[in-house]
C-alpha atoms as an extended CHARMM CRD file, in Angstrom:
* protein
*
        99  EXT
         1         1  MET       CA              6.3230000000        7.8990000000      -27.0110000000  PROA      1               0.0000000000
         2         2  MET       CA              6.5190000000        9.6030000000      -23.6150000000  PROA      2               0.0000000000
         3         3  THR       CA              3.3130000000        7.8750000000      -22.4730000000  PROA      3               0.0000000000
         4         4  ALA       CA              4.7900000000        4.4610000000      -23.2910000000  PROA      4               0.0000000000
         5         5  TYR       CA              7.9410000000        5.3210000000      -21.3370000000  PROA      5               0.0000000000
         6         6  ILE       CA              5.9300000000        6.4070000000      -18.2920000000  PROA      6               0.0000000000
         7         7  THR       CA              3.8210000000        3.2580000000      -18.5110000000  PROA      7               0.0000000000
         8         8  LEU       CA              6.9740000000        1.1100000000      -18.6080000000  PROA      8               0.0000000000
         9         9  LEU       CA              8.4250000000        2.9240000000      -15.6020000000  PROA      9               0.0000000000
        10        10  ALA       CA              5.2190000000        2.4200000000      -13.6340000000  PROA      10              0.0000000000
        11        11  ALA       CA              5.1430000000       -1.2900000000      -14.5300000000  PROA      11              0.0000000000
        12        12  ALA       CA              8.7860000000       -1.7530000000      -13.5290000000  PROA      12              0.0000000000
        13        13  GLU       CA              8.1830000000        0.0120000000      -10.2220000000  PROA      13              0.0000000000
        14        14  ALA       CA              5.1480000000       -2.1830000000       -9.4860000000  PROA      14              0.0000000000
        15        15  LEU       CA              7.1550000000       -5.3350000000      -10.2010000000  PROA      15              0.0000000000
        16        16  SER       CA             10.0180000000       -4.2840000000       -7.9350000000  PROA      16              0.0000000000
        17        17  ALA       CA              7.8080000000       -3.1240000000       -5.0500000000  PROA      17              0.0000000000
        18        18  PRO       CA              7.9510000000       -5.5610000000       -2.1380000000  PROA      18              0.0000000000
        19        19  VAL       CA              4.8430000000       -7.4080000000       -1.0460000000  PROA      19              0.0000000000
        20        20  ARG       CA              3.3080000000       -6.2220000000        2.2200000000  PROA      20              0.0000000000
        21        21  PRO       CA              4.8940000000       -8.4460000000        4.8880000000  PROA      21              0.0000000000
        22        22  ALA       CA              2.5950000000      -10.6660000000        6.9100000000  PROA      22              0.0000000000
        23        23  LYS       CA              4.2650000000       -9.5330000000       10.1580000000  PROA      23              0.0000000000
        24        24  LEU       CA              4.1820000000       -5.8160000000        9.3520000000  PROA      24              0.0000000000
        25        25  GLU       CA              1.8170000000       -5.0720000000       12.2330000000  PROA      25              0.0000000000
        26        26  ILE       CA              4.5350000000       -6.0350000000       14.7350000000  PROA      26              0.0000000000
        27        27  CYS       CA              6.8010000000       -3.2270000000       13.5120000000  PROA      27              0.0000000000
        28        28  ALA       CA              4.0520000000       -0.8070000000       12.5020000000  PROA      28              0.0000000000
        29        29  LEU       CA              2.9120000000       -0.2360000000       16.0870000000  PROA      29              0.0000000000
        30        30  CYS       CA              5.9820000000        1.9360000000       16.6560000000  PROA      30              0.0000000000
        31        31  HSD       CA              7.5590000000        2.4710000000       13.2310000000  PROA      31              0.0000000000
        32        32  GLY       CA              4.3530000000        2.8870000000       11.2140000000  PROA      32              0.0000000000
        33        33  GLU       CA              3.3320000000        0.8900000000        8.1450000000  PROA      33              0.0000000000
        34        34  ASP       CA              4.9740000000        3.4970000000        5.9360000000  PROA      34              0.0000000000
        35        35  GLY       CA              8.1440000000        3.5920000000        8.0480000000  PROA      35              0.0000000000
        36        36  ARG       CA              7.4210000000        6.9550000000        9.6000000000  PROA      36              0.0000000000
        37        37  ALA       CA              7.5560000000        6.4880000000       13.3680000000  PROA      37              0.0000000000
        38        38  LYS       CA              4.3820000000        6.6620000000       15.4260000000  PROA      38              0.0000000000
        39        39  THR       CA              6.1920000000        7.2780000000       18.7170000000  PROA      39              0.0000000000
        40        40  PRO       CA              8.9350000000        9.8080000000       19.5020000000  PROA      40              0.0000000000
        41        41  VAL       CA             11.3840000000        7.1330000000       20.6790000000  PROA      41              0.0000000000
        42        42  ALA       CA             11.1350000000        4.9580000000       17.5490000000  PROA      42              0.0000000000
        43        43  PRO       CA             13.3050000000        5.8050000000       14.5470000000  PROA      43              0.0000000000
        44        44  ASN       CA             11.8620000000        6.3110000000       11.0870000000  PROA      44              0.0000000000
        45        45  LEU       CA             12.6120000000        3.3050000000        8.8890000000  PROA      45              0.0000000000
        46        46  ALA       CA             11.2670000000        4.5430000000        5.5440000000  PROA      46              0.0000000000
        47        47  GLY       CA             14.0200000000        4.5020000000        2.9350000000  PROA      47              0.0000000000
        48        48  GLN       CA             16.6030000000        3.2640000000        5.4380000000  PROA      48              0.0000000000
        49        49  ASN       CA             19.5540000000        1.3160000000        4.0500000000  PROA      49              0.0000000000
        50        50  ALA       CA             18.5910000000       -2.3820000000        3.9090000000  PROA      50              0.0000000000
        51        51  ALA       CA             22.0470000000       -3.6740000000        4.8740000000  PROA      51              0.0000000000
        52        52  TYR       CA             22.0760000000       -1.4050000000        7.9200000000  PROA      52              0.0000000000
        53        53  MET       CA             18.6410000000       -2.6370000000        9.0290000000  PROA      53              0.0000000000
        54        54  GLU       CA             19.6590000000       -6.2940000000        8.5210000000  PROA      54              0.0000000000
        55        55  ARG       CA             22.7710000000       -5.7710000000       10.6940000000  PROA      55              0.0000000000
        56        56  ALA       CA             20.8280000000       -3.9060000000       13.3820000000  PROA      56              0.0000000000
        57        57  LEU       CA             18.1470000000       -6.5980000000       13.5640000000  PROA      57              0.0000000000
        58        58  HSD       CA             20.7800000000       -9.3300000000       13.6950000000  PROA      58              0.0000000000
        59        59  ARG       CA             22.3960000000       -7.5360000000       16.6320000000  PROA      59              0.0000000000
        60        60  TYR       CA             19.0450000000       -7.2790000000       18.4190000000  PROA      60              0.0000000000
        61        61  ARG       CA             18.4840000000      -11.0030000000       17.8310000000  PROA      61              0.0000000000
        62        62  THR       CA             21.9000000000      -11.9600000000       19.2380000000  PROA      62              0.0000000000
        63        63  GLY       CA             21.7870000000       -9.5090000000       22.1550000000  PROA      63              0.0000000000
        64        64  GLN       CA             24.6890000000       -7.4090000000       20.8270000000  PROA      64              0.0000000000
        65        65  ARG       CA             22.2910000000       -4.4690000000       20.7320000000  PROA      65              0.0000000000
        66        66  GLU       CA             19.6440000000       -3.6220000000       23.3160000000  PROA      66              0.0000000000
        67        67  GLY       CA             16.3530000000       -1.9080000000       22.6120000000  PROA      67              0.0000000000
        68        68  ASP       CA             13.0600000000       -1.4870000000       24.4200000000  PROA      68              0.0000000000
        69        69  GLY       CA             11.3320000000       -4.7030000000       23.4360000000  PROA      69              0.0000000000
        70        70  MET       CA             13.2380000000       -5.0390000000       20.1590000000  PROA      70              0.0000000000
        71        71  ASN       CA             15.2740000000       -8.0480000000       21.2650000000  PROA      71              0.0000000000
        72        72  ALA       CA             12.2320000000      -10.2140000000       22.0050000000  PROA      72              0.0000000000
        73        73  LEU       CA             10.3340000000       -8.9730000000       18.9550000000  PROA      73              0.0000000000
        74        74  VAL       CA             13.1680000000       -9.7850000000       16.5620000000  PROA      74              0.0000000000
        75        75  ARG       CA             13.6670000000      -13.2140000000       18.1290000000  PROA      75              0.0000000000
        76        76  SER       CA             10.0070000000      -13.9670000000       17.3710000000  PROA      76              0.0000000000
        77        77  LEU       CA             10.6060000000      -13.4700000000       13.6250000000  PROA      77              0.0000000000
        78        78  THR       CA             12.0690000000      -15.9500000000       11.1680000000  PROA      78              0.0000000000
        79        79  PRO       CA             15.0270000000      -14.8230000000        9.0060000000  PROA      79              0.0000000000
        80        80  GLU       CA             12.6550000000      -14.7320000000        6.0140000000  PROA      80              0.0000000000
        81        81  GLU       CA             10.2250000000      -12.4760000000        7.8750000000  PROA      81              0.0000000000
        82        82  VAL       CA             13.0810000000      -10.1490000000        8.8280000000  PROA      82              0.0000000000
        83        83  SER       CA             14.1750000000       -9.9710000000        5.1820000000  PROA      83              0.0000000000
        84        84  GLU       CA             10.6150000000       -9.1690000000        4.0670000000  PROA      84              0.0000000000
        85        85  LEU       CA             10.2820000000       -6.4070000000        6.6520000000  PROA      85              0.0000000000
        86        86  VAL       CA             13.6690000000       -4.9250000000        5.7650000000  PROA      86              0.0000000000
        87        87  ALA       CA             12.7990000000       -4.9100000000        2.0520000000  PROA      87              0.0000000000
        88        88  TRP       CA              9.4430000000       -3.2740000000        2.8130000000  PROA      88              0.0000000000
        89        89  TYR       CA             10.8440000000       -0.4480000000        4.9090000000  PROA      89              0.0000000000
        90        90  ALA       CA             13.8140000000        0.1580000000        2.6270000000  PROA      90              0.0000000000
        91        91  ALA       CA             11.3930000000        0.6050000000       -0.2970000000  PROA      91              0.0000000000
        92        92  GLN       CA              9.1850000000        3.1500000000        1.4870000000  PROA      92              0.0000000000
        93        93  ASN       CA              9.3940000000        6.8280000000        0.6280000000  PROA      93              0.0000000000
        94        94  PRO       CA             10.8400000000        8.6900000000        3.6360000000  PROA      94              0.0000000000
        95        95  CYS       CA              8.9320000000       11.8130000000        2.5840000000  PROA      95              0.0000000000
        96        96  GLY       CA              5.5750000000       10.0550000000        2.3910000000  PROA      96              0.0000000000
        97        97  PRO       CA              3.1260000000        9.9250000000       -0.5030000000  PROA      97              0.0000000000
        98        98  GLN       CA              3.6110000000       12.4140000000       -3.2960000000  PROA      98              0.0000000000
        99        99  PRO       CA              0.6910000000       14.8840000000       -3.7500000000  PROA      99              0.0000000000
């Protein structure tokens, strides 16, 4: 019975996991593919609140928030691409892969 439960949980998790965004490489240069920053000035995005990231990116797009290169990068993305990236990073484990 426990094996069936674990199998169902794994299947549900796989179905809810976001697809790797096509534009991930744009963000991954600084924030990493897994959302753990590659540079000391970039924040970690893994597990970050999706609504917060959507608002922050909207503010970069409109110029209400300034960031080193972020304004131009966000303006180069469609709203759908932004949503895909936000979903990806929000779904990442902030602690990294489990051993």
